[in-house]
TORLUMMI-537406 format. One record per residue (C-alpha): residue in three letters; x, y, z. Coordinates in steps of 0.2 Angstrom, whole numbers, plus 5000, padded with zeros to 4 digits. Last residue first. Layout:
N
ALAXYZ ...
END
This chain:
230
ASP513449504974 PRO513649644987 GLY513649595005 PRO512449525018 LYS512949485036 SER512949295039 GLY511349195038 VAL509649165046 PHE508449305043 LEU507749345061 TYR505949395065 GLY505249495080 ALA505449505099 GLY504149425109 ARG504449255102 VAL505849255090 ALA505149195073 LYS506449125062 ILE506649155043 ARG507749035033 GLU507148875041 GLY508248725043 GLU510048665039 PRO509548605021 ARG508848775019 ASP506948795019 GLY505748855005 LEU505849034998 LYS504049044992 LYS503348965008 ARG504349075019 LEU503749235010 ASN501949185013 SER502249155031 VAL503149325033 HIS501649415024 VAL500449325036 ASP501549385051 ILE501549565044 SER499649565043 ARG499349505061 ASP498549665067 PHE497849625084 PRO498449795092 SER499149915079 LEU500849915071 ARG501250085064 ARG501150115045 GLY502150095029 LEU501849915026 VAL503649855024 LEU504649985034 GLU503350025047 ASN502749845050 LEU504549775050 ARG504949905064 GLU503449855075 ARG503849665072 ALA505549695078 VAL507049645067 ILE508149515075 HIS509949515068 GLY510849375058 ALA510249455041 GLU509749635043 ARG509949675025 THR509149505022 LEU507649555032 VAL507249725024 GLU507549655007 LEU506349505010 LEU505049615017 THR505149735002 TYR505049584990 GLN503549514999 VAL502649684998 SER502949704980 THR502349524976 LEU503649394973 ASN503949264960 ILE505649194965 ARG506949174951 ARG507849004953 LYS509749014950 GLY510148994969 VAL508549064977 TRP508249214967 ALA507549394970 GLU506949534959 ARG506649714964 SER507449774947 ALA508649904956 PRO508649814972 ASP509349654964 LEU509149514977 SER510149354980 ILE509749204992 ASP510949054991 GLY511849115007 VAL511449295009 ARG511749404994 ILE511249584990 ARG511449664973 PRO512249824972 ARG511149984971 TYR511350084955 ALA510050194946 ALA508850154960 GLN507050074961 GLN505650094973 SER504050084962 SER503149944970 ARG503550004987 ARG503050184984 LEU501450124976 ILE500950024991 ALA501250175003 ARG500250284992 ILE498850174991 ARG498850155010 ALA498850345013 ILE497450365000 LEU496450235009 GLU496750325026 GLN496250485018 PRO494550405012 ASN494150365031 PHE493550185031 PRO491850095034 LYS492449965029 ARG494049885034 LEU495649915024 TYR496849785018 ASP498649765012 ASP499749684998 ALA498549544993 GLY499449384989 LEU498249244993 GLU498849235011 LEU498349415013 GLY496649385006 LEU496449235017 ILE496849345032 ARG495449465027 ASP494249325023 VAL494549255041 ASP494349435048 GLU492749465039 GLY491849545055 ARG492049725049 ALA491849735030 THR493349705020 LEU494249805006 ILE495749724998 LEU497249824992 VAL498049744977 PRO499749774969 LEU499849694951 ASN500849534952 SER499949454938 ARG499449284931 ALA499049164945 ARG498849314957 LEU497349374947 ARG496549204948 LYS496649204967 LEU496249394969 VAL494649374958 ASP494149214968 LEU494449314985 GLY493349454978 PRO491849344974 MET491349324956 GLY489749374948 PRO489249494962 LEU490649564974 MET490949554992 LEU492849554994 ASP493149734988 LEU494649754978 VAL495749914976 ALA496849884961 ILE498549964959 SER499650034945 HIS498350004931 GLY498349964912 GLY499049794912 SER497349714906 LEU497349584919 ALA496549704932 ARG495249744919 ASP494749564916 LEU494749524935 GLY493549674938 LYS492449614923 VAL492249444932 GLY492049524949 GLU490749654947 HIS490649844949 VAL492049914939 ALA492850084943 GLU494250174934 VAL495250304943 ASN496650424938 PHE497550484953 GLY498150664956 GLU497550684974 ARG496050784968 ALA495650634957 LEU495750514972 ARG494250614980 GLU493150614965 ALA493550434961 LEU493250384979 LEU491550474979 GLU491050394963 CYS491550224969 LEU490650244985 GLU489050284976 VAL489250134964 ASP489450004979 ASP489849854968 ASP491749874971 VAL493249844960 ILE494250004960 LEU495650014947 ILE496950154950 PRO497950234936 ASP499450334943 MET499550514935 
END
């Protein structure tokens, strides 16, 4: 039973979600203000946090920023309509995904399951991938630039693995969205672009130039030869 932390000051909504998620096999803990939410998120006792951005005590974006400094716990942020700037900033700070309020509880469950699938994808044996100085271990979901281990969130690792497996080939934004975020690309949704931007910053450039190229009207291309086992 996956333990879920919900940080939201709407007590009635939390009770409704706790009941609904319990029927889906989840164990829910609800916290209603930011400081305690951060403390519980750092406790190590949860598989994912569902974080509202409008919180008393400490705003959700501050909670996320402080959490990301110490933990890669998967985070789904909840935003009210009209908070597009905060939504994008949340993704830039390392949130795995977002959902606008009001939302369908079934959509929330689907997003949670998609994030949990990504964060738990491991195999008994899958050979490492190497493209240039980038290497990945699919079993542990860890990545390195040279000998430097990169601190990636679950969604960032999945994105990097998809791109490196297709190194030298353009991957369409629509396909990336489905493989990485687990949903179809909708109009005006720039989430995958923000995740690519975050990944670029963590990887840094090659001496020859950027590692991930945006191909206008097509998608993204990871620069390098066809990947092979390490």
